[in-house]
N, C-alpha and C positions, 0 to 999 in steps of 0.2 A: 503495500499498501503506502502511497505516495506518504512524505511524511506531513506536510503541508495540511491532504485531508484527516490525515492520524492524529494532530494535534487538532484542529479545527473541534474535534470531539471530545478534548479535555480541558480548554483552555479558550478565554471569550477572544484574546487575539494572538495569531502568529503571526513571524515573519520568518522563509526561509533564503537567506542568500548564497547561491553559488556564485564561487571563485578559480577563474584559473588561470596559469601563467605560464609560459613558456621563455624563458631568458638562455641569449645565448651573451657568452663573455668574452672579452680579448682583452686581456692586461700583459702591458709591460713594465717592463721593473730597473731602473737605472738604463735608460736607451735599448736593454734587450727584449725580446718578445718572451712572456714567464711562461702563460697561461693561456688556453681556452676549451672554457666549458657552457656544457649547456644543461639547464637544471628545468625541470617541470614541476610545479606544484598544483593541486587541486585541492579544493575541502568545502565544506560546505558549513555556514552558522545557522543559527537558531535563538531568534527570541521567540519567549511566550507570554503574555499578561498573563497571569491567573490571579484571581480573587483582588486584581488591583495591584499587584504585586508582580516585578519584571525578572524573567529567569533567563539563560543565557547559556547557552552552549557549542562547540565547535567539533570538527573532525576532519582528518583528512580520508579517511577512510568509511567508501562508500558503501560497506558490506553491514556495518554495525549501526542504522538507520533506529533500532529501536531504540539501542542503547542511548541514543543522541537523544531522542524524545523523551528519556524517561532524567536523564539530564538536566534538561529542559528545565521540565516540568519541577522535580526536584529542588534545581535551584530556586524557580520563583518563590516556595514556600519560605525561603531567607531573604529573596532578595527586597531592592527598593522597590520605595511607592513608586508608581508608574501614572503619573497625572497627564495623560496624552494617550494619544491614538495615530495606530500606525496611519498612512495618508491615504488618501479614496485613490482609483488612478486618474493620472492629469498629463494630461499632453505635451512632452517636455520640448524644447528649442531643436533643431536640426543643428547638431557640429559636428564640423571633422574634427574625428580622432583617429581615424583608421587611414593606412596606403600601404598599398602590396608591395611599392615600392620599395618600401623601407622592411615590411616581412619577406619580402624575397632577396634581402642583403644575404650573401654567404659571406661566412667567414673567413676565407679568404681574402674578401672585399673588405672585409673588418681590420683586417691583418695589415693591407694596404692604404689604409687610410690611416693608421698607426706611423708609418713609415712616413707619410705624408708631411705629418707633421714633425716628427725629428727632422725629416730637408727642412721644413722652415724654421729650425732652433740651435740647430747644431751648427752652420754656416754662421749664423752670429755670436753663438756662444760655444762653442766648441769644450770649455768645459764643464757646462749642464749636465744635471740629470733628468730626465725625466721619467716621469710615471704615468701613464698612460690607461686610462681603462675605458672599453668601447664595449658596451650594452645596445641589444637588441631582444627588445620585448616583443611578445604575442597576447594580449592582457585581456580575457571577455570577466562581464560578471553579470548577474542578473536577479533578480530581486521579485516576491509573491509575497503577498499577504491574505488573509480572508476576506477581504473586503474587495477582492477583486483583482488587485495590482498586479501587475506582470508583465515587468520592463527588464530591457539585456542591453548592453550598450559593451562594445569591442573597439580597444586602442591599441596601437602600436608604437610604443617609445620608443626613441632611440635616444642615446643621448653617450656623448665625450666628457671625461673627463680629461685634464692636464696639470699635473706639479711639475715645477720645473723647479728647483734645486740646485743655489749656486753659491760655494763657499771660498773664498778668495782669503787667506789668513784666517783673523778672526771676525770676518765681515761674510754675513749666512743670509742671505737673498732668498726665499720662498715666493714663489707665483703660481695663484691657481685659478682658472677658472674650468666653467660650462657650459655645455652648449646644449641644448635639450628642445625636443620634437617629437610630434609626434605624424607628424606630414614629412615627406622627404622634402628638402628644403639643400639649391646646389650651392649653395654657397654658405656648408661645413667646416668651413675655415675661417672663418672670419674671425670669432673671438680668437684663436691659434694667433692670427696675427697682429692682434691686439695685447698678446701676451708678448711676441717677439720686441713692440715697440717699446711697450714697459723696459724690457729688457735693456735695451739700447741707451734707453733715457737714464736705466739706473747706473749706466756706468759714470756718469760725470756725480760726483760729491757735491755736497752746496751744506754750506755753516747756514745754522738759524739762531740767533737769540729768541730764548724762550720769555713768550709775555703773551700778551692778548694782541690779535690780529685775525684779519678776513680767514675765513677755512671754508676751500672750495669742496663738497665732494661729492666723488664720482658716484653711478649708479650701485655701483660693488660696496666704494664705502658709507653711502648714504642707509645700509642695510644697519649699519652703528644707531641709525635714529627711528628708521621704521622699523624694527622689530620687537621694540619696545614699546610701541604706537599698537604694533598689531594685537599684540596679548590685553593692551586697556581696552582694543576694541572687540574682543573673543566674551562670546555672551555668556561663558561659564563662569570667569572671571567676575562679570558685573551681577552674575546672583550672588555668587561667594561670596562678594562686597570688595573683595581684592582687589577691583578695576579702580583706579582712580580719578576717571569720568565717570563711572556710575552716576546717572540720575541726571549729567548732565547735558541729556538730548537738545537741540534747540541753541545752542551757547556756540560764541564764537571762541575756540578752543584755539585755532592755529592761523598765522598768517595767510591773508585772502588770498595768495598765491598757490593754496595747496588745496587740492582736491584730491581726495582717496575712496575708489571704486575696489571692488570684489567683483571678477567679472569669469564664473564658468565659463560661458560661453562662447571662448574665444577660440577661432580653429585653431587645430594644432598643437596644443600648449596639453602639457604634462598633466595638468590641474583640469584641464574641460572635460564634461559629458555632457550628455543629453540631461541628465539626472546624479542626485548624492548618492550617498549610500544608503539611504531611507527610500530611495524610489520619490523624493522631494523634484520637482525639476529646477534646475539650475536658472542662476539668472544676473543679471547684473546689479549688483548690491551699490547705491551708491552710500558710502559710511561716516566721510567728509565734502563736504562743498564749500567750497573757496574759504575753508577754514572754519565753518559751520560742522560740529557735528551733528549727524543725520539720523545712523542705526547703530546698532550693533551686529554679529553679525551669531546665529543659533543656528542649530540643531532640535528637532521635534520634543525632547526631552529640556533641554533648556529653554526652550520658547515658552514651553506649558508652566515651565517655572515661572518663568518672569511676564506672564497672560500676555504674549506677541506670538506670530506665526512664526515659522522655520522659513531659514532662508534660504535654504535648501544647502544647505553648508557639513552635513553632517558628514563623517570621515572615518573608516573601520578599516581596521585590516582581518586577516578572517581570525585570529585569536584574540583579539580587542571588540569592544562593544562600540556603538558610534561616539562619537564627541564632535563638537562643534571647530571645523580649521576652516583656512581661507584655501578657497580654490586661487584665481590669480589676483594677488596680491599686485593694485596697480595704483602710481601717483601720478597722474596725467601731465604732459611735461607744459613748460611754459611758453613765453612766444621770444625770448633772448637766446641768441645766436652764443656757444659756446666761446669761440673765440672772441667774442666780445665781451663778455663776464671777465675773460681772463685776463684780458688787457687792462680794464680798469682796475688791477688788483697793482696795489703797489709794492707791496711786502705781504708774503702771506705765503699760507699753504694747499693743497690740494690732496686730499686722501684719497687712496685709491682701497687700501687693505688694511685692517685692525684686526689685533689677535686678541682672542679670546672674546670673539665676540659671543652674546647671548650671556657671558658669564656675570654675577652681581643681582645687584637687588634688580632686576631687568623689569618686574612687573610696576616698579615705583617710576618707572620712566629715567631712572638714575644710569649712567654707566659711565665708565674708565679703563681706557682699552690704549696696551702700548700702539704702536704707528707700524705693522709689517709693511709697507710700503706707501710714504709719501713722498712730495716733491716741492720743493722751493719755489713761490712765484715772486718774479721780483721783476719792476719796472712792467707788469704785463704780459714776463716772457715766464716760461717755465723752463728753469735753471741751471734744475737737477736733484738729485736725492738726497733727502734726509735723514738719519738716524735719530735711535735713542729718544726719540721724541714720545710723546704721549700726550691725549687728550679727553676734558671730562665733560661733563654736566648732564643736565635733567632735559629731557625731549621737550617737555610739556615749555618750559622757557625757553628755549632755542630754536625750537620752531614757532614762536607767536612773533620770532620778525624773522624775516628772508629778507634779503635783496634781493635774490635774480632764481629763476628756476629755467632751465635752457631748455630751446626748440629740442635740443636734440637728444632723446632717452634709447633706452637699453634691456634688454630680459637680460636677470641676473638669475643663477642656478635655476633655472628654468621655468620659476613659477612669480620673481616678482619683478615686476619693470617700472624703471625709475630714471627721470632724467638726471641732469648734475644741479642740487643745490647749494649756493652762495649764503652762507651765514658771515652778518657783517663784524662780530667778533666774538673770539671763544678764548680760554686760558690751554695758550698750547705750553708742557713741560717740559723737559729735559734739559741737555747735558748745552752749554752755550759755544 
């Protein structure tokens, strides 16, 4: 008997999730091909609501459905209160997340792509050591519940991650970037060329006197600002009372140049799909509009606890019940060319990467990070790399006053899209 049909007789509400993933991985270590692997995982996760309480069980063994059903029912006897209902069937948006071109990439082609990256890096920096990971997957999910919801979606995620290590005496430089898509893109090496340009720029040292100065954050560097904000915008943190911006809908929190959206409907992106992991349609959620707080993100449970509707942000793994999580976190670009932003800085720094991202009291908005890669800007030009410097502050203070937001923007680590942001004054600490 089908497990959904079986459990409908014993619980008021039932949800059945089927997941399947086949992943091919090619890895280079220290400029040499290391491994090529293919791994397949699949399983079933079940949630039930019985007598108002939530039960959960999961398994990778399709032959033990009776045991899986019994485990879900038993866990409900001791589960959390369930103040929500599983969703009714709804039409979701059409989102492109699958491309046969990606699926058909053979291992030999992935190996060749890794060599192409080495051919970009090593002529510029022969002493560099490159670690490269290329992954191609075919992933599918289906969600059914007792209300008749029956949705499925398929994705073909493809990613390339590159770490470049260069050690010269006591100078250690580590660069990292990542490219990801679910639909084929011809220029899959653009991110690697950016890393090579950073390597070239990092050859020239520059000295910088610590103190207060303008700080220009690149899209990657701006993660130190927007990662804390993402925690504050999460409905689970709002319900728990730990978000510093809970209860402030409608207030102007940030500079009017900043608009933040969560959008799970963007074609070709890792976090995009027609539905979230509970079967609620994905949509474009406006969170901050011209500095004004408009909304938080929710799954079914946190939405019910907060007296609002789910925003379609449930995310889960096979062995983890859903939690609210961002899909594609997007900071809308501004209208100032990057070249013009740099030209207007008499003395300051460009932050490309920080160390220890996400550490510390992140939920409060506070951060303090050494700079992994940063460049000095002098008289409107980038003049060289600075070392042994750090920045600190609170994002809810810093983002109230933004000098400019660039016209240029890019994707960072597959699901974060941001422009360059210029903060007029920050304290930069370090050696003179």
